C-alpha positions in Angstrom: 0.2 -0.1 0.1 1.0 3.4 -0.9 0.5 6.4 1.3 1.3 10.3 1.4 1.0 12.3 4.5 1.4 16.1 4.1 2.8 17.4 7.2 4.5 14.2 8.3 7.1 16.3 10.4 4.2 18.0 12.3 2.4 16.6 15.9 -0.4 14.7 14.2 1.6 14.0 11.0 4.6 12.4 12.7 2.3 9.9 14.5 0.3 9.2 11.7 3.9 8.0 9.9 4.8 6.4 13.3 1.9 4.1 13.6 1.3 3.4 9.8 5.2 1.9 9.7 4.5 0.2 13.0 1.3 -1.4 12.0 2.2 -2.0 8.3 6.1 -2.5 7.9 5.3 -3.5 4.2 3.9 0.2 3.3 5.5 2.5 1.0 5.1 5.7 3.3 5.6 9.1 1.6 5.8 12.2 3.7 6.3 16.3 3.0 8.1 18.8 5.0 8.2 22.4 4.4 11.4 23.5 6.5 12.6 20.8 8.5 12.1 16.8 8.5 12.0 14.3 11.4 15.2 12.4 11.4 13.9 9.6 13.7 12.1 7.9 10.7 14.2 8.9 8.1 15.1 5.6 6.8 11.6 4.3 6.7 9.9 7.5 4.9 10.3 8.9 1.5 10.4 12.7 2.3 9.5 15.5 -0.1 10.4 19.3 0.4 7.0 20.7 -0.5 5.2 24.4 -0.2 1.6 22.7 0.1 0.3 26.4 -1.0 2.2 25.9 -4.3 0.2 24.7 -7.0 3.6 24.0 -9.0 4.8 22.1 -6.2 2.0 20.2 -5.9 1.8 19.2 -9.6 5.3 18.2 -9.8 4.8 16.1 -6.3 1.8 14.5 -8.1 3.7 13.8 -11.2 6.0 11.3 -9.3 3.1 9.0 -8.7 1.5 6.4 -10.9 -0.9 5.4 -8.3 -1.6 6.0 -4.5 -4.0 4.6 -2.0 -4.4 6.9 0.8 -3.5 10.4 1.1 -3.8 12.5 4.4 -3.4 16.2 5.1 -2.4 17.1 8.3 -1.4 20.6 7.7 -3.1 23.4 9.3 -2.8 27.2 10.8 -4.2 28.4 13.8 -1.8 31.3 14.5 1.5 33.0 13.9 4.4 34.8 15.9 2.5 38.1 15.3 -1.3 36.6 14.8 -3.8 34.4 16.5 -7.6 33.6 16.5 -9.7 36.9 16.7 -11.9 38.0 19.7 -13.8 40.4 17.8 -14.1 42.1 14.2 -11.4 44.8 15.2 -8.7 42.2 15.9 -9.2 41.0 12.3 -6.5 41.9 9.8 -7.0 41.0 5.8 -3.3 39.3 5.2 -3.9 37.1 8.3 -7.1 36.1 7.1 -6.2 35.2 3.6 -3.1 33.4 5.4 -5.6 31.2 7.0 -7.6 30.4 3.9 -4.0 29.8 1.8 -3.2 27.1 4.4 -6.3 25.7 5.9 -8.4 25.3 2.6 -6.4 25.9 -0.5 -4.1 22.9 -0.4 -7.1 20.3 -0.2 -8.2 21.8 -3.5 -4.6 21.5 -5.2 -4.1 18.0 -3.8 -7.3 16.8 -5.2 -6.9 18.3 -8.4 -3.5 17.0 -9.1 -3.6 13.6 -7.5 -7.0 12.5 -8.8 -5.8 10.5 -11.4 -3.3 8.7 -8.8 -5.9 8.2 -6.4 -8.4 6.6 -9.4 -5.9 4.0 -10.1 -5.9 2.3 -6.6 -8.7 -0.1 -5.8 -9.7 1.8 -2.3 -8.4 5.5 -2.7 -8.8 7.4 0.4 -8.3 11.3 1.2 -8.7 12.7 4.3 -7.9 16.3 5.3 -7.6 17.6 9.4 -10.5 19.8 9.6 -12.0 21.3 13.1 -15.4 21.3 14.9 -15.1 25.3 15.1 -15.7 25.2 11.2 -19.2 24.2 11.7 -21.5 26.9 10.9 -24.4 25.3 12.7 -22.1 24.4 16.1 -21.1 28.1 16.2 -22.6 29.0 19.4 -19.6 31.3 20.6 -18.4 33.2 17.4 -15.0 35.0 17.1 -12.1 33.1 15.5 -13.0 34.9 12.4 -10.1 33.4 10.3 -9.7 30.0 11.5 -13.5 29.4 11.7 -13.9 30.7 8.1 -11.1 28.6 6.7 -12.1 25.6 8.0 -16.0 26.2 6.9 -14.4 26.5 3.8 -12.3 23.7 3.8 -15.4 21.5 4.6 -17.4 22.8 1.5 -14.5 21.7 -0.6 -14.5 18.4 0.7 -18.2 18.2 0.2 -18.1 19.6 -3.4 -15.1 17.4 -4.3 -17.1 14.3 -3.0 -20.0 15.0 -5.3 -17.8 15.3 -8.4 -15.6 12.2 -7.4 -18.8 10.0 -6.7 -19.4 10.2 -10.7 -15.8 9.9 -11.6 -14.2 7.7 -8.9 -16.7 6.1 -7.2 -14.6 3.7 -5.1 -13.1 6.8 -3.8 -14.0 8.1 0.1 -12.9 11.7 0.7 -13.5 12.6 4.7 -12.8 16.0 6.6 -12.2 14.9 10.2 -12.1 16.6 13.4 -9.3 15.2 15.4 -10.1 16.8 19.2 -7.9 19.2 20.6 -4.3 17.8 20.4 -1.5 18.4 22.6 0.6 20.2 19.9 2.4 23.4 19.3 -1.0 24.7 17.1 -3.3 24.2 20.4 -0.5 24.9 23.1 -1.6 28.8 23.9 -5.2 27.8 24.1 -5.0 24.3 26.2 -5.7 26.2 29.6 -9.1 26.3 28.5 -9.6 22.4 27.7 -11.8 20.7 29.8 -10.3 17.4 31.6 -9.8 14.7 29.5 -10.4 16.4 26.3 -6.6 17.4 25.7 -5.4 14.1 23.5 -2.0 13.2 22.7 -1.1 12.8 19.1 -0.6 9.1 19.0 -4.0 9.1 20.2 -5.5 11.3 17.6 -3.3 9.2 14.8 -4.9 6.0 15.8 -8.5 7.6 15.7 -7.6 8.8 12.1 -6.2 5.9 10.9 -9.2 3.9 12.5 -11.7 6.0 10.6 -9.9 5.6 7.4 -9.8 1.9 7.7 -13.6 1.4 8.4 -14.2 4.3 5.6 -16.7 3.3 2.7 -17.5 5.3 -0.2 -21.2 5.3 1.0 -20.0 7.9 3.6 -17.7 10.2 1.2 -17.9 13.7 1.8 -18.7 13.4 5.0 -17.5 16.0 8.3 -16.5 13.1 11.1 -15.3 13.6 14.9 -12.3 11.6 15.8 -14.8 9.2 17.4 -16.7 8.4 14.2 -19.6 10.5 14.9 -21.0 12.7 12.1 -20.6 16.5 12.9 -23.2 19.2 11.5 -21.9 21.4 8.6 
């Protein structure tokens, strides 16, 4: 089986790589990194240096594959050294808003566009992107976090749209949007104080949950927005 993890050097992405290699040592595992790759699994992973926001770079990467079985996009943006989730309208800045869209939504569109032929060549193609429950419009009762919420809502619409097109062109495919829960990674670190007891998950637990969802995934549920426990979330 051939698997590609976008963001294999991140918290969730690295745990996904470790668990895939532990449970399926015969797997051909590819992973991307932007700046620094992890060295502890360097002999078992085929690494690719890719800017996931660049269509040219994603196109070049896709050209290296004739077929692929699973793709997992584990890259996301919540804050930068100078910007974080907005508490009110006055905190919103256009550049940060667009950066959220560029990192959290656009790559899934580009991956689907350029890897569709590779996935179609598989007998069980799966494409999963990490989303977030705060991207749910129906579930939004608190407001705030304008850029992050909007980018994840846009991501969810892309997943739904792609699933409709692929159900006609690629009926064996299953594409999913998955909320991993609050994970103990640098992305969530500034906000962990407000997480209820028992709801801050290790990257290893989250990776296990995601892989369990993919293993059970069926084309009948393509285009779904799922929580880490497999429950369907409202759009």
